[in-house]
FIKEMAR-653033 format. One line per field, with one value per residue: x, y, z of N, C-alpha, C in turn. Coordinates in nm, 4 decimals, m for minus. Layout:
n.east	X_...
n.north	Y_...
n.up	Z_...
ca.east	X_...
ca.north	Y_...
ca.up	Z_...
c.east	X_...
c.north	Y_...
c.up	Z_...
This chain:
n.east	m0.5816_m0.7237_m0.6882_m0.7870_m1.0171_m1.1082_m1.3719_m1.4379_m1.6885_m1.7970_m1.8486_m2.1509_m2.2383_m2.2999_m2.2411_m2.4266_m2.4011_m2.1749_m2.2322_m2.2752_m2.0082_m1.8687_m2.0065_m1.9430_m1.6632_m1.6504_m1.7678_m1.5654_m1.3918_m1.2667_m1.2054_m1.4112_m1.5081_m1.7422_m1.7461_m1.9002_m1.9858_m2.2027_m2.3504_m2.1340_m2.0530_m1.8545_m1.5291_m1.4867_m1.3957_m1.5053_m1.5661_m1.3120_m1.1720_m1.3292_m1.2833_m1.0082_m1.0150_m1.1722_m1.0056_m0.7863_m0.9093_m0.9751_m0.7189_m0.5977_m0.7612_m0.7065_m0.4360_m0.2953_m0.2008_m0.4365_m0.6162_m0.7171_m0.9958_m1.1129_m1.3757_m1.4043_m1.4280_m1.3828_m1.1494_m0.9595_m0.9668_m0.8711_m0.6062_m0.5091_m0.5329_m0.3448_m0.1101_m0.1086_m0.1069_0.0828_0.1797_m0.0451_m0.1708_m0.2045_m0.2306_m0.3549_m0.6420_m0.7906_m1.0975_m1.1827_m1.0947_m1.0286_m0.7561_m0.5101_m0.5228_m0.6072_m0.3959_m0.1689_m0.2269_m0.1898_0.0654_0.1192_0.2529_0.2703_0.1189_0.3135_0.2793_0.1773_m0.0046_m0.2964_m0.4561_m0.7647_m0.9203_m1.1419_m1.1923_m1.4389_m1.5715_m1.7281_m1.7787_m1.5500_m1.2538_m1.0468_m0.7719_m0.6928_m0.7291_m0.5411_m0.2401_0.0998_0.3693_0.5727_0.7638_0.5694_0.3362_0.0544_m0.1657_m0.4843_m0.6828_m1.0301_m1.3503_m1.6419_m1.8958_m1.8680_m2.0463_m2.1007_m1.8759_m1.8426_m1.9712_m1.8852_m1.7815_m1.5148_m1.3738_m1.4201_m1.2766_m1.0119_m0.9855_m1.0287_m0.8130_m0.5950_m0.6309_m0.5871_m0.3187_m0.0138_0.1107_0.3593_0.4394_0.3785_0.2768_0.2412_m0.0911_m0.2183_m0.4470_m0.6491_m0.6567_m0.9149_m1.0753_m0.9534_m1.0429_m1.1917_m1.0340_m0.9089_m0.6375_m0.5053_m0.3281_m0.0960_0.2308_0.3021_0.4491_0.3979_0.1254_0.1242_0.1596
n.north	m2.5895_m2.3620_m2.1539_m1.8991_m1.9722_m1.9277_m1.9690_m1.9934_m1.9623_m2.1409_m2.0512_m1.8839_m1.9615_m1.8961_m1.7967_m1.9673_m2.2034_m2.3186_m2.3865_m2.6591_m2.7687_m2.5770_m2.6022_m2.8641_m2.8406_m2.6417_m2.7783_m2.9508_m2.7922_m2.5840_m2.2402_m2.1126_m1.9225_m1.7559_m1.5881_m1.3569_m1.2002_m1.2198_m1.3604_m1.5459_m1.4118_m1.3975_m1.2500_m0.9096_m0.5661_m0.4837_m0.7241_m0.8491_m0.6650_m0.6813_m0.9472_m0.9383_m0.7519_m0.8892_m1.1075_m0.9668_m0.8525_m1.0795_m1.1785_m0.9657_m0.9538_m1.1904_m1.2001_m1.3957_m1.6117_m1.6998_m1.9869_m2.0773_m2.1999_m2.2967_m2.3434_m2.4572_m2.1842_m2.0283_m2.1369_m2.0480_m1.7778_m1.7986_m1.8840_m1.6623_m1.4655_m1.5662_m1.5304_m1.2558_m1.1646_m1.3237_m1.3365_m1.3254_m1.5631_m1.8965_m2.1488_m2.2999_m2.4650_m2.6241_m2.7063_m2.8903_m2.6906_m2.5086_m2.4120_m2.4428_m2.4027_m2.1372_m2.0058_m2.0747_m1.9515_m1.6905_m1.6714_m1.7174_m1.8161_m2.0909_m2.0297_m1.8973_m2.0591_m2.3462_m2.5759_m2.7587_m2.9467_m3.0636_m3.2984_m3.4516_m3.7255_m3.7793_m3.5427_m3.3918_m3.1273_m2.9567_m3.0231_m3.2771_m3.2689_m3.0020_m2.9258_m3.0118_m2.9932_m2.9071_m3.1285_m3.0852_m2.9231_m2.8767_m2.8900_m3.0522_m3.2959_m3.4384_m3.7064_m3.7608_m3.9292_m3.8283_m3.5795_m3.2477_m3.0545_m3.1694_m3.1594_m2.9930_m3.1165_m3.3727_m3.6636_m3.7623_m3.5361_m3.3628_m3.4948_m3.4639_m3.1799_m3.1194_m3.2569_m3.1181_m2.8648_m2.9238_m2.9556_m2.8597_m2.5271_m2.4522_m2.7144_m2.8702_m3.1600_m3.4097_m3.5281_m3.8198_m4.0673_m4.1741_m4.5158_m4.6198_m4.4808_m4.5089_m4.6307_m4.4396_m4.2968_m4.3004_m4.3254_m4.3994_m4.6012_m4.5394_m4.3879_m4.0962_m3.9141_m3.9910_m3.9350_m3.6654_m3.5968
n.up	6.4600_6.4886_6.3048_6.0638_5.7955_5.4650_5.2444_4.9057_4.6626_4.3619_4.0092_3.9639_4.2095_4.5611_4.9043_5.0099_4.8661_4.9705_5.2265_5.3335_5.3303_5.4840_5.7236_5.8132_5.8400_6.0334_6.2458_6.2978_6.4275_6.2948_6.2065_6.0138_5.7270_5.5096_5.1886_5.1648_4.9480_4.7851_4.4880_4.2775_3.9940_3.8145_3.7494_3.8340_3.8888_4.1356_4.2667_4.2819_4.4384_4.6661_4.7531_4.8126_5.0190_5.2060_5.2680_5.3767_5.6012_5.7591_5.8027_5.9440_6.1694_6.3042_6.3005_6.1705_5.9015_5.6431_5.5426_5.2184_5.0513_4.7508_4.5250_4.2025_3.9892_4.2114_4.3118_4.1298_4.1893_4.4540_4.4192_4.2850_4.4854_4.6646_4.5217_4.5082_4.7772_4.9477_5.2114_5.3645_5.3290_5.4156_5.2930_4.9871_4.8742_4.6102_4.4451_4.1872_4.0054_3.7116_3.6769_3.5442_3.2618_3.2588_3.3949_3.2417_2.9993_3.0692_3.1572_3.4268_3.7452_3.9824_4.2993_4.5753_4.8068_5.0053_4.8046_4.7227_4.4877_4.4165_4.2144_3.9700_3.7579_3.6693_3.6631_3.4755_3.4108_3.4310_3.2581_3.3754_3.3439_3.3458_3.6006_3.7713_3.9674_3.8947_3.9745_4.2676_4.5316_4.8174_4.6709_4.5351_4.3844_4.4243_4.3492_4.3292_4.3216_4.1574_4.0809_3.9378_4.0425_4.2820_4.4392_4.6637_4.8742_4.8755_5.0360_5.0153_4.9318_5.1468_5.3486_5.2547_5.2521_5.5256_5.6380_5.5259_5.6402_5.9046_5.9392_6.0981_6.0998_5.8648_5.8496_5.6286_5.4515_5.1942_5.1140_5.2637_5.2515_5.5278_5.6345_5.6664_5.4871_5.2470_5.0162_4.8880_4.7207_4.4048_4.3322_4.5608_4.6319_4.5095_4.5331_4.7351_4.5904_4.3243_4.3177_4.3006_4.0427
ca.east	m0.5234_m0.8120_m0.6561_m0.9029_m1.0332_m1.2018_m1.4215_m1.4827_m1.7778_m1.7763_m1.9259_m2.2945_m2.2688_m2.2859_m2.2082_m2.5237_m2.3529_m2.0649_m2.2779_m2.2449_m1.8650_m1.8302_m2.0684_m1.8623_m1.5326_m1.6718_m1.7926_m1.4349_m1.3153_m1.1999_m1.2626_m1.4447_m1.5828_m1.7860_m1.6834_m1.9924_m1.9872_m2.3166_m2.3331_m2.0119_m2.0932_m1.7338_m1.4438_m1.4912_m1.3152_m1.5691_m1.5507_m1.1710_m1.1391_m1.4006_m1.2133_m0.8825_m1.0496_m1.2183_m0.8847_m0.7095_m0.9828_m0.9566_m0.5774_m0.5712_m0.8362_m0.6429_m0.2898_m0.2467_m0.2362_m0.5679_m0.6244_m0.8183_m1.0548_m1.1893_m1.4471_m1.4113_m1.3754_m1.3344_m1.0111_m0.8761_m0.9572_m0.7867_m0.4668_m0.4739_m0.5133_m0.2198_m0.0002_m0.1143_m0.0752_0.1254_0.1992_m0.1756_m0.2274_m0.1353_m0.2314_m0.4691_m0.6990_m0.8877_m1.1898_m1.2243_m1.0689_m0.9537_m0.6554_m0.3932_m0.5447_m0.6140_m0.2641_m0.0760_m0.2592_m0.1460_0.2045_0.1233_0.3188_0.2023_0.1331_0.4267_0.2284_0.1364_m0.1275_m0.3544_m0.5580_m0.8520_m0.9828_m1.2153_m1.2020_m1.5819_m1.6189_m1.8339_m1.7841_m1.4113_m1.1633_m0.9622_m0.6311_m0.6620_m0.7573_m0.4327_m0.1208_0.2294_0.4376_0.6793_0.7636_0.4489_0.2315_0.0037_m0.2984_m0.5520_m0.7977_m1.1488_m1.4552_m1.7624_m1.9286_m1.8236_m2.1424_m2.1058_m1.7474_m1.8518_m2.0220_m1.8330_m1.7073_m1.3706_m1.3224_m1.4235_m1.1641_m0.8877_m0.9830_m1.0113_m0.6760_m0.5039_m0.6475_m0.5412_m0.1722_0.0501_0.1688_0.4988_0.4672_0.3017_0.3166_0.1384_m0.2065_m0.2249_m0.5794_m0.6572_m0.6888_m1.0590_m1.1404_m0.8618_m1.1190_m1.2530_m0.9338_m0.8688_m0.4931_m0.4563_m0.2199_0.0254_0.3122_0.2670_0.5142_0.3233_m0.0044_0.1398_0.1731
ca.north	m2.4869_m2.2455_m2.0452_m1.8678_m2.0389_m1.8563_m2.0577_m1.9166_m2.0458_m2.1488_m1.9624_m1.8949_m1.9963_m1.7956_m1.8611_m2.0738_m2.3278_m2.3759_m2.4116_m2.7936_m2.7825_m2.4923_m2.6576_m2.9782_m2.7921_m2.5715_m2.8815_m3.0102_m2.6964_m2.4827_m2.1060_m2.1056_m1.8032_m1.7385_m1.4689_m1.2443_m1.1149_m1.2538_m1.4645_m1.5375_m1.3937_m1.3779_m1.1433_m0.7689_m0.4891_m0.4826_m0.8568_m0.8713_m0.5790_m0.7351_m1.0669_m0.8953_m0.6871_m0.9939_m1.1782_m0.8778_m0.8381_m1.2021_m1.1851_m0.8647_m0.9860_m1.3030_m1.1870_m1.5257_m1.6383_m1.7602_m2.0925_m2.0490_m2.3161_m2.2431_m2.4407_m2.4200_m2.0490_m1.9817_m2.1804_m1.9564_m1.6585_m1.8287_m1.8855_m1.5232_m1.3982_m1.6146_m1.4647_m1.1120_m1.1378_m1.4529_m1.3298_m1.3396_m1.6930_m2.0136_m2.2519_m2.2969_m2.5935_m2.6012_m2.8158_m2.8902_m2.5570_m2.5163_m2.3054_m2.4607_m2.3348_m1.9942_m1.9545_m2.0913_m1.8505_m1.5596_m1.6806_m1.7098_m1.9268_m2.1452_m1.9417_m1.9319_m2.1168_m2.4839_m2.5878_m2.8907_m2.9412_m3.1807_m3.3080_m3.5753_m3.7634_m3.7846_m3.4077_m3.3637_m2.9841_m2.9129_m3.1319_m3.3045_m3.2374_m2.8616_m2.9012_m3.0727_m2.9123_m2.9644_m3.1807_m3.0022_m2.9049_m2.8139_m2.8900_m3.1867_m3.3172_m3.5531_m3.7468_m3.8161_m3.9647_m3.7504_m3.4743_m3.1114_m2.9862_m3.2364_m3.1556_m2.9219_m3.2022_m3.5058_m3.7059_m3.7728_m3.3991_m3.3104_m3.5552_m3.3993_m3.0414_m3.1213_m3.2998_m3.0082_m2.7566_m2.9692_m2.9584_m2.7498_m2.4273_m2.4779_m2.8587_m2.9289_m3.2878_m3.4552_m3.5991_m3.9659_m4.0981_m4.2719_m4.6488_m4.6457_m4.4184_m4.5192_m4.6731_m4.3226_m4.2292_m4.3918_m4.3444_m4.4035_m4.6978_m4.4817_m4.3142_m3.9547_m3.8427_m4.0188_m3.8710_m3.5226_m3.5773
ca.up	6.5468_6.4938_6.2120_5.9791_5.6664_5.3784_5.1389_4.7901_4.5805_4.2178_3.9240_3.9827_4.3476_4.6655_5.0312_5.0327_4.8043_5.0492_5.3641_5.3843_5.3557_5.5974_5.8448_5.8573_5.8846_6.1605_6.3467_6.3283_6.5048_6.2132_6.2073_5.8713_5.6866_5.3719_5.1302_5.1858_4.8292_4.7014_4.3867_4.1967_3.8545_3.7366_3.8025_3.7965_3.9835_4.2670_4.3268_4.3130_4.5537_4.7811_4.8014_4.8742_5.1457_5.2988_5.3113_5.4636_5.7270_5.8371_5.8416_6.0467_6.2906_6.3727_6.2911_6.1253_5.7622_5.6185_5.4420_5.1169_4.9858_4.6386_4.4415_4.0621_3.9689_4.3410_4.3259_4.0514_4.2730_4.5697_4.3743_4.2574_4.6144_4.7224_4.4507_4.5380_4.9190_5.0037_5.3570_5.4279_5.2912_5.4713_5.1895_4.8961_4.8338_4.5033_4.4182_4.0474_3.9489_3.5861_3.6866_3.4580_3.1341_3.2881_3.4316_3.1295_2.8988_3.1192_3.2014_3.5724_3.8133_4.0997_4.4160_4.6614_4.9320_4.9793_4.7263_4.6992_4.3826_4.4163_4.0828_3.9448_3.6172_3.6373_3.6935_3.3777_3.3781_3.4112_3.2203_3.4914_3.3164_3.3751_3.7429_3.8481_3.9923_3.8571_4.0934_4.3223_4.6763_4.8727_4.5689_4.5120_4.3285_4.4839_4.2686_4.3948_4.2271_4.1812_3.9854_3.9675_4.1278_4.4117_4.5088_4.7911_4.9820_4.8505_5.1552_4.9883_4.9287_5.2836_5.4222_5.2104_5.2998_5.6712_5.6639_5.4901_5.7376_6.0363_5.9461_6.1700_6.0106_5.8326_5.8553_5.5197_5.3925_5.0996_5.1689_5.2637_5.3077_5.6357_5.5818_5.6693_5.3707_5.1334_4.8988_4.8245_4.6383_4.2976_4.3235_4.6989_4.6464_4.4530_4.6295_4.7440_4.4801_4.2013_4.3234_4.2751_3.8977
c.east	m0.6045_m0.7781_m0.7750_m0.8986_m1.1394_m1.2406_m1.4848_m1.5668_m1.7404_m1.8649_m2.0752_m2.3358_m2.2517_m2.2426_m2.3049_m2.4729_m2.2418_m2.1036_m2.2459_m2.0975_m1.8230_m1.8869_m1.9841_m1.7278_m1.5430_m1.6939_m1.6630_m1.3430_m1.2434_m1.2768_m1.2955_m1.5349_m1.6250_m1.7279_m1.7697_m1.9987_m2.1013_m2.2846_m2.2065_m2.0521_m1.9729_m1.6571_m1.4764_m1.4173_m1.3733_m1.5497_m1.4059_m1.1271_m1.2054_m1.3329_m1.0839_m0.9083_m1.0944_m1.0995_m0.8060_m0.7766_m0.9634_m0.8128_m0.5484_m0.6411_m0.7664_m0.4921_m0.2250_m0.2843_m0.3646_m0.5544_m0.7395_m0.8648_m1.1445_m1.2464_m1.4545_m1.3504_m1.3228_m1.1906_m0.9148_m0.8579_m0.8593_m0.6392_m0.4193_m0.4487_m0.3805_m0.0988_0.0081_m0.0692_m0.0310_0.1460_0.0683_m0.2359_m0.1411_m0.1235_m0.3548_m0.5113_m0.8050_m0.9706_m1.2365_m1.2045_m0.9833_m0.8420_m0.5415_m0.4084_m0.5418_m0.4742_m0.1639_m0.0999_m0.2079_m0.0032_0.2203_0.1898_0.2333_0.2208_0.2462_0.3842_0.1962_0.0033_m0.1672_m0.4659_m0.6361_m0.9248_m1.0538_m1.2202_m1.3468_m1.6488_m1.7381_m1.8549_m1.6442_m1.3263_m1.0594_m0.8170_m0.5948_m0.6895_m0.6501_m0.3133_0.0034_0.2976_0.5490_0.6691_0.6395_0.3373_0.1864_m0.1313_m0.3553_m0.6753_m0.9085_m1.2460_m1.5797_m1.7798_m1.8789_m1.9157_m2.1532_m1.9784_m1.7563_m1.9077_m1.9848_m1.7495_m1.5558_m1.3054_m1.3144_m1.3076_m1.0329_m0.8779_m0.9578_m0.8686_m0.5756_m0.5105_m0.5921_m0.3892_m0.1200_0.1148_0.3172_0.5364_0.3934_0.3634_0.2067_0.0281_m0.1896_m0.3583_m0.5709_m0.7045_m0.8390_m1.1327_m1.0541_m0.9341_m1.1846_m1.1604_m0.8801_m0.7197_m0.4295_m0.3413_m0.0899_0.1053_0.2691_0.3276_0.4392_0.1894_0.0032_0.1474_0.0374
c.north	m2.3582_m2.1327_m2.0201_m1.9379_m1.9634_m1.9472_m1.9731_m2.0051_m2.0454_m2.0527_m1.9902_m1.9270_m1.8784_m1.8675_m1.9758_m2.2076_m2.3939_m2.4032_m2.5529_m2.8132_m2.7010_m2.5460_m2.7730_m2.9310_m2.7175_m2.6713_m2.9506_m2.9125_m2.5895_m2.3507_m2.0679_m1.9870_m1.8115_m1.6086_m1.3435_m1.1470_m1.1501_m1.3643_m1.4387_m1.5322_m1.3692_m1.2564_m1.0059_m0.6938_m0.4941_m0.6151_m0.8821_m0.7879_m0.6323_m0.8577_m1.0299_m0.8307_m0.7891_m1.0718_m1.0933_m0.8615_m0.9591_m1.2132_m1.0873_m0.8969_m1.0942_m1.2887_m1.3213_m1.5437_m1.7205_m1.8724_m2.0600_m2.1791_m2.2626_m2.3515_m2.3848_m2.2805_m1.9906_m2.0228_m2.0943_m1.8258_m1.6820_m1.8253_m1.7436_m1.4444_m1.4386_m1.5564_m1.3169_m1.0799_m1.2669_m1.4517_m1.3463_m1.4786_m1.8072_m2.1259_m2.2324_m2.4400_m2.5639_m2.7269_m2.8067_m2.7572_m2.5671_m2.4120_m2.3202_m2.3871_m2.1836_m1.9375_m1.9663_m1.9849_m1.7123_m1.5599_m1.6712_m1.8337_m1.9751_m2.0505_m1.9894_m1.9790_m2.2629_m2.4887_m2.7346_m2.8742_m3.0722_m3.1831_m3.4417_m3.6030_m3.7788_m3.6504_m3.3682_m3.2152_m2.9343_m3.0323_m3.1532_m3.2660_m3.0942_m2.8253_m2.9623_m2.9790_m2.9837_m3.0159_m3.0874_m2.9926_m2.8267_m2.7989_m3.0337_m3.1818_m3.4423_m3.5837_m3.8029_m3.8586_m3.8835_m3.6412_m3.3380_m3.0427_m3.0494_m3.2252_m3.0914_m3.0036_m3.3490_m3.5492_m3.7147_m3.6351_m3.3422_m3.3656_m3.4872_m3.2573_m3.0363_m3.1600_m3.1883_m2.8970_m2.7939_m2.9731_m2.8383_m2.6546_m2.4556_m2.6245_m2.9335_m3.0596_m3.3292_m3.5349_m3.7495_m4.0033_m4.1969_m4.4061_m4.6723_m4.5842_m4.4263_m4.5557_m4.5567_m4.2551_m4.3252_m4.4217_m4.3570_m4.5007_m4.6477_m4.4112_m4.1690_m3.8771_m3.8644_m3.9466_m3.7214_m3.4933_m3.5431
c.up	6.5477_6.4005_6.1190_5.8443_5.5879_5.2627_5.0284_4.6983_4.4339_4.1419_3.9418_4.1248_4.4413_4.7924_5.0619_4.9788_4.8853_5.1938_5.4122_5.4189_5.4773_5.7289_5.9000_5.9113_6.0175_6.2742_6.3884_6.4022_6.4256_6.2163_6.0625_5.8406_5.5406_5.3171_5.1420_5.0677_4.7337_4.6033_4.3052_4.0494_3.7638_3.7853_3.7454_3.9069_4.1243_4.3401_4.3687_4.4338_4.6802_4.8392_4.8721_5.0100_5.2494_5.3538_5.4096_5.5997_5.8169_5.8878_5.9558_6.1781_6.3727_6.3826_6.2573_5.9788_5.7519_5.5163_5.3477_5.0532_4.8756_4.5505_4.2998_4.0394_4.0996_4.3670_4.2459_4.1282_4.3887_4.5315_4.3416_4.3848_4.6768_4.6517_4.4889_4.6805_4.9883_5.1545_5.4331_5.4088_5.3435_5.3682_5.1024_4.8659_4.7281_4.4796_4.2732_3.9778_3.8233_3.5775_3.5859_3.3256_3.1535_3.3118_3.3173_3.0236_2.9390_3.1705_3.3525_3.6311_3.9301_4.2177_4.5079_4.8008_4.9035_4.9047_4.7105_4.5981_4.3842_4.2819_4.0695_3.7952_3.5732_3.6678_3.6069_3.3475_3.3423_3.3688_3.3312_3.4696_3.3533_3.5208_3.8328_3.8588_3.9400_3.9828_4.1390_4.4725_4.7179_4.7685_4.5456_4.4434_4.3927_4.4005_4.3573_4.2848_4.2602_4.0788_4.0324_4.0675_4.2663_4.4927_4.6475_4.9052_4.9588_4.9719_5.1336_4.9869_5.0696_5.3659_5.3845_5.2665_5.4505_5.7088_5.6360_5.5953_5.8743_6.0492_6.0233_6.0695_5.9900_5.8308_5.7445_5.4712_5.2956_5.1703_5.1554_5.3271_5.4230_5.5783_5.5712_5.5504_5.2453_5.0043_4.8243_4.7241_4.5327_4.2931_4.4621_4.7181_4.5865_4.5606_4.6284_4.6285_4.3495_4.2006_4.2982_4.1246_3.8383
């Protein structure tokens, strides 16, 4: 539906690292944007203020909530933005983001927007257990196969992200892989409810 999408890179990455993902999503008709904050060297006041300002700018320009896609540390940022300004955020999709450990240590709750956590048991950087979402309404986890550094251009990830972005606003449903790519998802034969665990 042309709503804005903001993609946040992982630690050490910049907008350059998310070019393949943004290119595919743009080709599918999504209004995709990079964060324009240089290299992600970890949270500091300038970076946090810059992300909040970027989100607010996109929201005000379109007068529509923004979908946030965050890779690794970028996913932790995305969830924080959604807690800080939920009226500006349509949904959050995380790619191999270790948010559970971070949020549990700080007593943080799940953002009050739809969330999809994509994780891989073969990540090799982030333990998959801390990259999954707790089951609940408008919350899900989707398992893919692949490495942490490859998540941004992993075909299985791209299908999930594109599917999430294509949902009508307010009509969120759990991800169900199309039959033609079902083999890309290790738990695709499980029920949607089981896949949220």
